[in-house]
Structures are given as C-alpha cells and as structure tokens.
N, CA, C and O of each residue as an XYZ file, in Angstrom:
684
protein
N       4.519     37.165     32.718
C       5.101     37.661     31.509
C       6.601     37.643     31.729
O       7.084     37.702     32.860
N       7.347     37.559     30.594
C       8.782     37.517     30.674
C       9.396     38.417     29.626
O       8.893     38.506     28.506
N      10.478     39.084     29.979
C      11.189     39.908     29.057
C      12.096     39.088     28.109
O      12.564     39.596     27.091
N      12.319     37.879     28.448
C      13.080     36.905     27.672
C      14.658     37.242     27.629
O      15.507     36.480     28.090
N      14.928     38.416     27.048
C      16.367     38.799     26.936
C      16.725     39.714     28.090
O      16.065     40.739     28.261
N      17.739     39.401     28.897
C      18.111     40.144     30.029
C      18.484     41.623     29.616
O      18.985     41.860     28.517
N      18.230     42.557     30.498
C      18.525     43.997     30.273
C      19.939     44.183     30.947
O      20.122     43.895     32.130
N      20.884     44.658     30.161
C      22.239     44.789     30.669
C      22.622     46.242     30.824
O      22.500     47.017     29.875
N      23.072     46.618     31.969
C      23.545     47.988     32.232
C      25.033     48.018     32.492
O      25.735     47.046     32.212
N      25.506     49.090     33.010
C      26.909     49.233     33.274
C      27.399     48.299     34.373
O      28.485     47.727     34.284
N      26.558     48.151     35.436
C      26.994     47.301     36.579
C      25.967     46.176     36.854
O      26.274     45.224     37.571
N      24.793     46.284     36.305
C      23.777     45.242     36.629
C      23.155     44.654     35.367
O      23.258     45.172     34.254
N      22.518     43.558     35.633
C      21.695     42.862     34.623
C      20.432     42.593     35.284
O      20.394     42.187     36.446
N      19.283     42.828     34.507
C      17.973     42.501     35.048
C      17.444     41.334     34.197
O      17.386     41.447     32.973
N      17.089     40.300     34.784
C      16.615     39.063     34.166
C      15.290     38.638     34.708
O      14.844     39.122     35.748
N      14.631     37.694     33.978
C      13.385     37.143     34.437
C      13.616     36.426     35.748
O      14.647     35.793     35.975
N      12.618     36.549     36.598
C      12.582     35.777     37.879
C      12.336     34.351     37.513
O      11.565     34.054     36.601
N      13.009     33.435     38.243
C      12.716     32.022     38.178
C      12.475     31.511     39.606
O      12.881     32.143     40.581
N      11.825     30.390     39.704
C      11.416     29.870     40.999
C      12.527     29.739     42.030
O      12.320     29.909     43.232
N      13.657     29.444     41.539
C      14.862     29.294     42.510
C      15.244     30.642     43.096
O      16.064     30.668     44.014
N      14.699     31.777     42.623
C      14.981     33.077     43.185
C      14.099     33.355     44.401
O      14.331     34.328     45.118
N      13.085     32.512     44.643
C      12.142     32.798     45.684
C      12.740     33.047     47.061
O      12.349     34.012     47.718
N      13.657     32.233     47.520
C      14.231     32.483     48.849
C      14.986     33.881     48.909
O      14.984     34.548     49.944
N      15.597     34.269     47.813
C      16.292     35.550     47.881
C      15.276     36.684     47.870
O      15.406     37.610     48.672
N      14.282     36.656     47.008
C      13.415     37.832     46.899
C      12.531     37.901     48.197
O      12.345     38.986     48.747
N      11.993     36.751     48.678
C      11.164     36.843     49.879
C      12.033     37.157     51.083
O      11.540     37.749     52.043
N      13.288     36.790     51.072
C      14.178     37.218     52.153
C      14.269     38.727     52.275
O      14.348     39.276     53.374
N      14.256     39.386     51.127
C      14.251     40.870     51.130
C      12.908     41.392     51.524
O      12.783     42.195     52.448
N      11.850     40.913     50.788
C      10.486     41.471     50.987
C       9.914     41.287     52.378
O       9.217     42.164     52.887
N      10.214     40.115     53.015
C       9.675     39.809     54.295
C      10.515     40.360     55.466
O      10.059     40.302     56.607
N      11.709     40.886     55.223
C      12.580     41.399     56.246
C      11.988     42.696     56.770
O      11.574     43.557     55.994
N      11.951     42.829     58.074
C      11.395     44.049     58.694
C      11.983     45.338     58.246
O      11.259     46.317     58.064
N      13.266     45.376     58.062
C      13.924     46.598     57.598
C      13.921     46.745     56.055
O      13.581     47.808     55.536
N      14.293     45.695     55.346
C      14.408     45.760     53.925
C      13.023     45.930     53.219
O      12.898     46.628     52.213
N      12.002     45.260     53.796
C      10.705     45.290     53.215
C       9.776     46.198     53.914
O       8.570     46.150     53.673
N      10.280     47.026     54.772
C       9.414     47.937     55.630
C       8.323     48.686     54.732
O       7.141     48.728     55.074
N       8.778     49.245     53.620
C       7.885     50.129     52.860
C       7.254     49.505     51.694
O       6.707     50.185     50.825
N       7.324     48.114     51.650
C       6.646     47.403     50.577
C       5.275     46.990     50.977
O       4.952     47.016     52.165
N       4.440     46.605     50.031
C       3.094     46.150     50.408
C       3.121     44.663     50.777
O       2.111     44.121     51.228
N       4.218     44.029     50.599
C       4.397     42.604     51.009
C       4.415     42.482     52.506
O       4.944     43.343     53.209
N       3.825     41.393     52.997
C       3.785     41.239     54.470
C       5.052     40.686     55.007
O       5.938     40.312     54.239
N       5.177     40.619     56.328
C       6.293     39.884     56.909
C       5.886     38.432     56.772
O       4.733     38.146     56.450
N       6.814     37.500     57.010
C       6.573     36.026     56.824
C       5.457     35.519     57.525
O       4.740     34.672     56.993
N       5.202     35.999     58.804
C       4.069     35.550     59.620
C       2.667     35.764     59.026
O       1.695     35.120     59.423
N       2.602     36.696     58.057
C       1.267     36.992     57.479
C       1.061     36.456     56.066
O       0.123     36.827     55.360
N       1.972     35.572     55.688
C       1.794     34.908     54.350
C       0.677     33.851     54.519
O       0.760     32.988     55.393
N      -0.301     33.929     53.721
C      -1.462     33.013     53.774
C      -1.478     32.261     52.511
O      -0.591     32.461     51.681
N      -2.472     31.365     52.293
C      -2.528     30.527     51.145
C      -2.662     31.372     49.848
O      -2.034     31.056     48.837
N      -3.455     32.410     49.885
C      -3.608     33.254     48.654
C      -2.284     33.984     48.336
O      -1.903     34.042     47.166
N      -1.604     34.514     49.286
C      -0.377     35.094     49.030
C       0.734     34.130     48.502
O       1.522     34.478     47.623
N       0.749     32.935     49.072
C       1.644     31.917     48.674
C       1.341     31.540     47.208
O       2.256     31.339     46.409
N       0.059     31.450     46.877
C      -0.298     31.141     45.471
C       0.214     32.253     44.535
O       0.664     31.941     43.433
N       0.166     33.491     44.917
C       0.715     34.550     44.084
C       2.249     34.422     43.957
O       2.811     34.600     42.876
N       2.869     34.127     45.023
C       4.357     33.868     45.006
C       4.656     32.721     43.972
O       5.546     32.819     43.126
N       3.880     31.682     44.103
C       4.200     30.473     43.262
C       3.888     30.746     41.789
O       4.319     30.002     40.909
N       3.132     31.826     41.529
C       2.818     32.126     40.093
C       3.612     33.272     39.514
O       3.332     33.701     38.394
N       4.599     33.788     40.239
C       5.335     34.981     39.747
C       6.082     34.683     38.461
O       6.227     35.585     37.636
N       6.561     33.472     38.247
C       7.365     33.200     37.099
C       6.602     33.373     35.702
O       7.161     33.770     34.680
N       5.356     33.049     35.788
C       4.524     33.202     34.550
C       3.297     34.096     34.744
O       2.245     33.843     34.158
N       3.426     35.098     35.535
C       2.235     35.993     35.859
C       1.807     36.641     34.625
O       2.615     37.345     34.019
N       0.538     36.465     34.161
C       0.058     37.125     32.969
C      -0.141     38.634     33.124
O      -0.320     39.324     32.121
N      -0.117     39.145     34.294
C      -0.448     40.579     34.517
C       0.861     41.453     34.474
O       0.791     42.656     34.223
N       2.032     40.833     34.719
C       3.250     41.683     34.728
C       4.487     40.874     34.770
O       4.441     39.646     34.694
N       5.628     41.555     34.893
C       6.968     41.037     34.871
C       7.528     41.096     36.256
O       7.533     42.145     36.900
N       8.006     39.955     36.718
C       8.829     39.881     37.959
C      10.231     39.608     37.508
O      10.485     38.710     36.705
N      11.160     40.410     38.045
C      12.540     40.412     37.582
C      13.531     40.402     38.717
O      13.191     40.804     39.830
N      14.757     39.950     38.471
C      15.841     39.945     39.475
C      16.949     40.873     39.003
O      17.328     40.844     37.832
N      17.466     41.689     39.898
C      18.592     42.540     39.592
C      19.833     41.814     40.035
O      19.902     41.358     41.176
N      20.820     41.691     39.165
C      22.063     41.007     39.520
C      23.229     41.855     39.114
O      23.196     42.603     38.137
N      24.268     41.705     39.911
C      25.590     42.294     39.477
C      26.304     41.084     38.912
O      25.725     40.005     38.785
N      27.539     41.274     38.583
C      28.294     40.134     38.017
C      28.486     38.989     39.055
O      28.582     37.814     38.703
N      28.535     39.387     40.333
C      28.840     38.385     41.316
C      27.751     38.033     42.327
O      27.921     37.108     43.120
N      26.576     38.799     42.303
C      25.577     38.422     43.339
C      24.247     39.071     42.927
O      24.213     40.062     42.198
N      23.135     38.462     43.431
C      21.881     39.102     43.230
C      21.761     40.368     44.202
O      22.144     40.308     45.370
N      21.251     41.418     43.685
C      21.266     42.732     44.458
C      19.852     43.162     44.741
O      19.654     44.011     45.610
N      18.841     42.624     44.053
C      17.487     43.139     44.317
C      16.499     42.545     43.326
O      16.817     41.610     42.591
N      15.302     43.101     43.320
C      14.233     42.707     42.449
C      13.503     43.919     41.873
O      13.602     45.029     42.395
N      12.794     43.688     40.823
C      11.954     44.748     40.290
C      10.808     44.165     39.518
O      10.820     42.985     39.169
N       9.800     44.993     39.244
C       8.654     44.489     38.506
C       8.094     45.580     37.599
O       8.378     46.764     37.777
N       7.304     45.161     36.639
C       6.597     46.049     35.769
C       5.229     45.487     35.448
O       5.083     44.303     35.143
N       4.212     46.362     35.521
C       2.876     45.963     35.212
C       2.247     46.919     34.212
O       1.886     48.043     34.560
N       2.111     46.450     32.914
C       1.625     47.234     31.940
C       0.068     47.381     31.994
O      -0.607     46.475     32.484
N      -0.506     48.519     31.493
C      -1.910     48.503     31.288
C      -2.272     47.661     30.067
O      -1.406     47.141     29.363
N      -3.566     47.546     29.843
C      -4.045     46.627     28.729
C      -3.493     47.097     27.417
O      -3.230     46.242     26.570
N      -3.289     48.368     27.157
C      -2.783     48.838     25.898
C      -1.253     48.808     25.802
O      -0.714     49.019     24.715
N      -0.564     48.561     26.866
C       0.887     48.588     26.872
C       1.448     49.993     26.781
O       2.579     50.197     26.340
N       0.638     50.969     27.207
C       1.105     52.363     27.150
C       1.623     52.878     28.470
O       2.521     53.719     28.503
N       1.050     52.369     29.589
C       1.438     52.886     30.887
C       1.850     51.635     31.674
O       1.147     50.630     31.771
N       3.069     51.799     32.229
C       3.669     50.738     33.041
C       3.866     51.183     34.467
O       4.478     52.225     34.701
N       3.373     50.438     35.420
C       3.673     50.708     36.831
C       4.846     49.855     37.194
O       4.867     48.648     36.953
N       5.856     50.522     37.798
C       7.098     49.834     38.104
C       7.345     49.869     39.665
O       6.827     50.738     40.365
N       8.117     48.934     40.146
C       8.611     48.899     41.494
C       9.979     48.266     41.538
O      10.395     47.561     40.619
N      10.678     48.539     42.644
C      11.939     47.865     42.808
C      12.267     47.682     44.245
O      11.698     48.382     45.083
N      13.131     46.806     44.581
C      13.657     46.550     45.940
C      15.074     46.124     45.902
O      15.404     45.079     45.342
N      15.922     46.915     46.489
C      17.334     46.595     46.554
C      17.627     45.980     47.903
O      17.157     46.502     48.914
N      18.393     44.877     47.972
C      18.774     44.273     49.173
C      19.555     45.311     50.033
O      20.411     46.047     49.541
N      19.219     45.322     51.301
C      19.803     46.390     52.205
C      21.346     46.440     52.248
O      21.967     47.472     52.503
N      21.935     45.207     51.971
C      23.420     45.240     51.918
C      23.988     46.176     50.778
O      25.152     46.576     50.795
N      23.127     46.477     49.839
C      23.540     47.202     48.633
C      22.835     48.521     48.458
O      22.880     49.102     47.374
N      22.169     49.022     49.519
C      21.518     50.294     49.520
C      22.634     51.373     49.220
O      23.804     51.217     49.570
N      22.174     52.469     48.550
C      22.960     53.647     48.367
C      24.250     53.432     47.488
O      25.270     54.106     47.636
N      24.111     52.478     46.605
C      25.198     52.188     45.676
C      24.820     52.435     44.227
O      25.612     52.151     43.328
N      23.637     52.952     43.983
C      23.198     53.284     42.632
C      22.488     52.174     41.848
O      22.118     52.361     40.689
N      22.307     51.033     42.487
C      21.615     49.923     41.773
C      20.158     50.278     41.418
O      19.681     49.948     40.332
N      19.487     50.929     42.309
C      18.082     51.313     42.024
C      17.966     52.238     40.871
O      17.089     52.068     40.024
N      18.871     53.272     40.804
C      18.886     54.208     39.713
C      19.141     53.484     38.400
O      18.433     53.703     37.417
N      20.140     52.631     38.385
C      20.410     51.860     37.160
C      19.275     50.969     36.776
O      18.961     50.834     35.594
N      18.658     50.364     37.738
C      17.522     49.487     37.399
C      16.361     50.291     36.761
O      15.810     49.878     35.740
N      16.008     51.404     37.352
C      14.864     52.237     36.846
C      15.261     52.698     35.440
O      14.401     52.687     34.560
N      16.450     53.084     35.187
C      16.894     53.520     33.897
C      16.750     52.370     32.848
O      16.238     52.602     31.753
N      17.198     51.148     33.186
C      17.037     50.044     32.277
C      15.576     49.717     31.964
O      15.212     49.454     30.818
N      14.725     49.743     33.044
C      13.281     49.536     32.803
C      12.653     50.633     31.920
O      11.818     50.351     31.060
N      13.062     51.850     32.147
C      12.563     52.972     31.333
C      12.972     52.715     29.867
O      12.118     52.805     28.985
N      14.201     52.410     29.588
C      14.631     52.164     28.207
C      13.874     51.005     27.576
O      13.513     51.096     26.403
N      13.614     49.901     28.312
C      12.913     48.802     27.788
C      11.528     49.157     27.483
O      11.036     48.811     26.409
N      10.826     49.861     28.398
C       9.441     50.271     28.191
C       9.372     51.205     27.018
O       8.508     51.010     26.163
N      10.215     52.202     26.911
C      10.264     53.159     25.801
C      10.373     52.436     24.500
O       9.635     52.730     23.560
N      11.287     51.485     24.423
C      11.601     50.700     23.187
C      10.388     49.908     22.647
O      10.304     49.560     21.470
N       9.446     49.645     23.596
C       8.225     48.934     23.261
C       7.032     49.821     23.028
O       5.915     49.321     22.897
N       7.225     51.094     22.972
C       6.163     52.036     22.717
C       5.395     52.497     23.952
O       4.315     53.072     23.815
N       5.908     52.267     25.123
C       5.287     52.705     26.357
C       5.368     54.208     26.350
O       6.361     54.775     25.894
N       4.339     54.864     26.849
C       4.232     56.308     26.892
C       4.411     56.880     28.282
O       4.698     58.068     28.432
N       4.249     56.080     29.265
C       4.288     56.599     30.663
C       4.686     55.544     31.616
O       4.400     54.363     31.419
N       5.383     55.981     32.706
C       5.718     55.039     33.758
C       5.185     55.615     35.082
O       5.325     56.814     35.323
N       4.587     54.795     35.927
C       4.168     55.211     37.241
C       4.875     54.407     38.280
O       5.361     53.306     38.020
N       4.930     54.969     39.469
C       5.625     54.186     40.596
C       4.958     54.760     41.910
O       4.783     55.970     42.056
N       4.625     53.894     42.783
C       4.105     54.285     44.115
C       5.146     54.139     45.191
O       5.751     53.073     45.296
N       5.390     55.151     45.997
C       6.404     55.108     46.997
C       5.829     55.620     48.336
O       5.188     56.671     48.336
N       6.022     54.943     49.449
C       5.684     55.451     50.711
C       6.223     56.825     50.919
O       7.398     57.072     50.647
N       5.408     57.734     51.391
C       5.897     59.128     51.551
C       7.102     59.302     52.449
O       7.913     60.206     52.249
N       7.218     58.409     53.466
C       8.322     58.560     54.369
C       9.540     57.825     53.968
O      10.530     57.805     54.700
N       9.496     57.204     52.797
C      10.675     56.394     52.352
C      11.522     57.314     51.443
O      11.371     57.336     50.221
N      12.430     58.081     52.114
C      13.134     59.200     51.442
C      13.964     58.820     50.239
O      13.944     59.558     49.254
N      14.697     57.714     50.251
C      15.618     57.389     49.180
C      14.918     57.164     47.848
O      15.356     57.725     46.844
N      13.858     56.377     47.790
C      13.229     56.187     46.461
C      12.431     57.472     45.955
O      12.291     57.731     44.759
N      11.937     58.227     46.970
C      11.295     59.516     46.598
C      12.348     60.377     45.891
O      12.068     60.904     44.815
N      13.484     60.529     46.429
C      14.549     61.276     45.865
C      15.016     60.740     44.551
O      15.209     61.513     43.613
N      15.200     59.492     44.444
C      15.641     58.857     43.176
C      14.731     59.105     42.080
O      15.156     59.502     40.995
N      13.423     58.882     42.312
C      12.407     59.079     41.203
C      12.409     60.591     40.789
O      12.390     60.908     39.600
N      12.433     61.481     41.759
C      12.487     62.931     41.346
C      13.665     63.286     40.558
O      13.578     64.043     39.590
N      14.880     62.706     40.985
C      16.149     62.859     40.278
C      16.074     62.382     38.890
O      16.709     62.958     38.006
N      15.315     61.338     38.646
C      15.146     60.793     37.292
C      14.091     61.395     36.434
O      13.781     60.896     35.353
N      13.503     62.537     36.949
C      12.500     63.159     36.164
C      11.050     62.884     36.436
O      10.168     63.509     35.846
N      10.798     61.956     37.323
C       9.379     61.568     37.731
C       8.867     62.797     38.473
O       9.609     63.505     39.153
N       7.608     63.009     38.317
C       6.832     64.066     39.001
C       5.750     63.435     39.887
O       5.084     62.478     39.493
N       5.599     63.972     41.046
C       4.476     63.484     41.972
C       3.188     63.836     41.290
O       2.867     65.007     41.084
N       2.437     62.779     40.933
C       1.159     62.896     40.237
C       0.003     63.102     41.199
O      -0.866     63.949     40.992
N       0.020     62.262     42.313
C      -1.037     62.350     43.294
C      -0.672     61.701     44.590
O       0.238     60.872     44.612
N      -1.333     62.031     45.680
C      -1.153     61.296     46.912
C      -2.053     60.123     46.974
O      -3.127     60.142     46.373
N      -1.665     59.087     47.680
C      -2.401     57.870     47.899
C      -2.050     57.236     49.202
O      -1.494     57.881     50.091
N      -2.349     56.056     49.316
C      -2.016     55.234     50.526
C      -2.058     53.778     50.187
O      -2.774     53.380     49.268
N      -1.321     52.976     50.893
C      -1.432     51.541     50.718
C      -1.163     50.893     52.109
O      -0.644     51.516     53.036
N      -1.547     49.630     52.176
C      -1.310     48.824     53.390
C      -0.588     47.551     53.055
O      -0.724     46.985     51.971
N       0.189     47.117     54.031
C       0.853     45.837     53.879
C      -0.142     44.746     53.894
O      -1.080     44.793     54.690
N       0.004     43.744     53.047
C      -0.908     42.597     52.856
C      -1.220     41.996     54.221
O      -0.336     41.558     54.957
N      -2.581     41.995     54.541
C      -3.096     41.300     55.709
C      -2.509     41.824     57.022
O      -2.590     41.143     58.045
N      -1.932     42.998     57.009
C      -1.334     43.572     58.221
C      -2.015     44.904     58.474
O      -2.536     45.525     57.548
N      -2.011     45.343     59.721
C      -2.539     46.648     60.137
C      -1.395     47.670     60.054
O      -1.106     48.374     61.022
N      -0.752     47.739     58.885
C       0.306     48.726     58.658
C      -0.071     49.504     57.427
O      -0.209     48.936     56.344
N      -0.243     50.828     57.587
C      -0.668     51.655     56.458
C       0.444     52.703     56.225
O       1.173     53.099     57.135
N       0.527     53.133     54.925
C       1.469     54.160     54.595
C       0.814     55.161     53.672
O       0.126     54.783     52.724
N       1.024     56.431     53.942
C       0.613     57.443     52.923
C       1.708     57.268     51.860
O       2.852     56.909     52.137
N       1.285     57.538     50.669
C       2.228     57.346     49.522
C       2.029     58.416     48.491
O       1.079     59.198     48.526
N       3.007     58.419     47.526
C       2.969     59.306     46.386
C       2.974     58.366     45.126
O       3.716     57.387     45.043
N       2.120     58.730     44.191
C       2.113     58.092     42.846
C       2.921     59.045     41.973
O       2.514     60.169     41.678
N       4.067     58.547     41.581
C       4.914     59.364     40.643
C       4.584     59.002     39.208
O       4.089     57.908     38.935
N       4.849     59.890     38.319
C       4.620     59.658     36.910
C       5.776     60.288     36.069
O       6.285     61.366     36.375
N       6.144     59.565     35.020
C       7.099     59.969     34.059
C       6.543     59.810     32.666
O       6.290     58.696     32.206
N       6.360     60.906     32.011
C       5.881     60.816     30.607
C       7.054     60.637     29.701
O       7.987     61.441     29.702
N       7.011     59.592     28.931
C       8.107     59.309     28.013
C       7.970     59.996     26.685
O       6.867     60.096     26.147
N       9.089     60.481     26.137
C       9.026     61.291     24.876
C       9.643     60.471     23.745
O       9.702     60.936     22.606
C-alpha cells in the first residue's frame, strides 16, 4: 500500500518506501545496536522468505512501508498496518542511531496519527520491547496507554523480548 502524497512536518517528511531505500532501511534494521529491539533479524539470519518480504515492501497489500527524511538526509523508517475495516492501525518506527534523541520519532508518530485520523481511523496500536526505554517514554508522552503485555522474537533468531502493546484511542 502507498500513501501517495508525502506527509510533511516541521522538520521531516514521510514518504512511500521505494526499492532504492532497501540498503538504508536494512542497514538500520540489521544493525546490532540500531535494530536491537526490532523483530527483524541481523543480516546473517535473512533467508529466502524474509528476502521475499523485503522485495515486496514497495507494494505490500497488508500495510504501508515508509521512509522518514529530513531536508538533507534519510533519518529512519516507519510502517502502518490497518485492520480490514481501516479502523485500527498498528504502527512502528525506527530512527537511525545517528539521529536518536532529536525528536524525529515523536514527529513521525504525530504525522502518522494525523494521517490515520484523517482517514477515519479510530485507534492506533504499537508494540515496544519492555526494556527499550525511549520509545516506551515517547508513546506514553503522546497519550498512548499500555493495553497489555506481550512478547516477540527476532525473526529466525533465539532472541526474545517481553513487550508492551500500547493503544491510543483517536477522538
């Protein structure tokens, strides 16, 4: 799915992912520090099925894969996966570690929220590893409430994380 028209904020723009973004996004996701709390594997665990998913991100019928850019450089990625009715969207984001703690995640979540709300979305969910302090704080600061505890594992790896499923009801 594609948003078609980029989402513009004060300092960032969120646009549709294109194939030429693959080295940038996988560079973040597969990095041991940057991608530590993502469900994505490190590069050594990428198999044929995972590669097929990567190759299909541009036109994924289940959700939106997006790139976060500043005026001068790509700063991260984000995604949105709506339920069948388009009422509940699960979102995620990853900011490149060179740009951590600069407010890009907050601005990205705000832009996604506005876009979802404008399309009649009623709720946003997000899963965060319990020990990943910054995104837990960011979501709570933005009004998300911890809905339930969960857990996830990195793809094909023996790495598991306890997590929180956050929820924001849109008004």
